[in-house]
C-alpha positions as CSV (number, residue, x, y, z in Angstrom):
1,M,198.0,-68.7,-94.3
2,G,200.0,-65.4,-93.3
3,V,199.2,-62.5,-91.2
4,F,197.9,-59.3,-93.0
5,D,198.7,-55.8,-92.0
6,F,196.2,-53.2,-92.7
7,V,197.4,-49.7,-93.1
8,V,195.0,-47.0,-92.3
9,E,195.8,-43.7,-93.6
10,P,194.0,-40.4,-92.5
11,N,191.6,-39.0,-95.1
12,A,193.4,-35.6,-96.5
13,R,190.0,-34.7,-97.8
14,R,187.7,-34.2,-95.2
15,R,184.3,-32.9,-95.8
16,R,183.4,-29.4,-94.5
17,G,180.4,-29.4,-92.1
18,R,177.5,-28.4,-94.6
19,Q,175.0,-25.8,-93.9
20,A,171.5,-26.4,-94.3
21,L,170.3,-24.6,-97.3
22,S,167.8,-21.8,-97.3
23,E,164.3,-22.9,-98.1
24,K,164.5,-20.6,-101.4
25,K,167.9,-22.4,-102.5
26,R,166.6,-26.0,-101.6
27,A,163.4,-25.3,-103.7
28,A,165.5,-24.2,-106.5
29,A,167.8,-27.2,-106.2
30,L,164.6,-29.5,-106.1
31,F,163.3,-27.7,-109.3
32,R,166.6,-28.6,-111.0
33,V,166.4,-32.2,-110.2
34,W,162.5,-32.2,-111.1
35,H,163.8,-31.0,-114.6
36,G,166.4,-33.4,-114.9
37,V,164.1,-36.3,-114.3
38,R,161.8,-34.8,-116.9
39,E,164.6,-35.0,-119.2
40,L,165.2,-38.6,-118.5
41,I,161.5,-39.3,-119.1
42,G,161.9,-38.1,-122.5
43,E,164.8,-40.5,-123.0
44,A,163.1,-43.3,-121.6
45,E,160.1,-42.8,-123.9
46,R,162.4,-42.5,-126.8
47,L,163.9,-45.9,-125.7
48,D,160.2,-47.1,-125.6
49,D,160.8,-48.5,-122.2
50,G,157.3,-48.1,-120.4
51,E,158.7,-49.5,-117.1
52,L,161.4,-46.9,-116.8
53,V,159.2,-44.2,-117.8
54,H,156.7,-45.4,-115.0
55,F,159.4,-45.6,-112.4
56,L,160.7,-41.7,-113.4
57,A,157.2,-40.3,-113.2
58,V,156.9,-41.6,-109.7
59,A,160.5,-40.2,-108.9
60,Q,159.3,-37.0,-110.4
61,M,155.9,-36.9,-108.6
62,L,158.0,-37.5,-105.5
63,V,160.3,-34.7,-106.2
64,E,157.5,-32.2,-107.3
65,E,155.7,-33.0,-103.7
66,K,158.8,-32.2,-101.7
67,A,159.4,-29.3,-103.6
68,T,155.9,-27.7,-103.1
69,T,156.3,-28.6,-99.2
70,V,159.5,-26.6,-99.2
71,A,158.4,-23.6,-101.2
72,A,154.7,-23.7,-100.6
73,G,154.0,-24.2,-104.2
74,A,156.1,-21.3,-105.6
75,A,158.6,-23.1,-107.5
76,F,156.2,-24.7,-109.9
77,E,153.7,-21.7,-110.3
78,G,152.7,-21.4,-114.1
79,I,154.4,-24.8,-115.1
80,D,152.6,-27.5,-116.6
81,T,153.7,-30.3,-114.3
82,G,151.4,-32.9,-116.1
83,L,152.9,-35.6,-118.4
84,P,151.3,-36.4,-121.6
85,N,150.0,-39.7,-121.8
């Protein structure tokens, strides 16, 4: 058994310190995620995968709940957030 040499090179691509998003931008980002999950639910329904639809519906509910707490419900005003059964 030989000896292994590990070479650690510094990471040239360092992440900048991210600033927290404003409430308005955070709500907008969550709203985009919510729409993406809604599209995924449509795809899962086309695949006739009930378990995946259920999982995604729960995820959508959690994103919706988070968005409404961030923006006090303003992000989802006037939008039908119910899913057809």
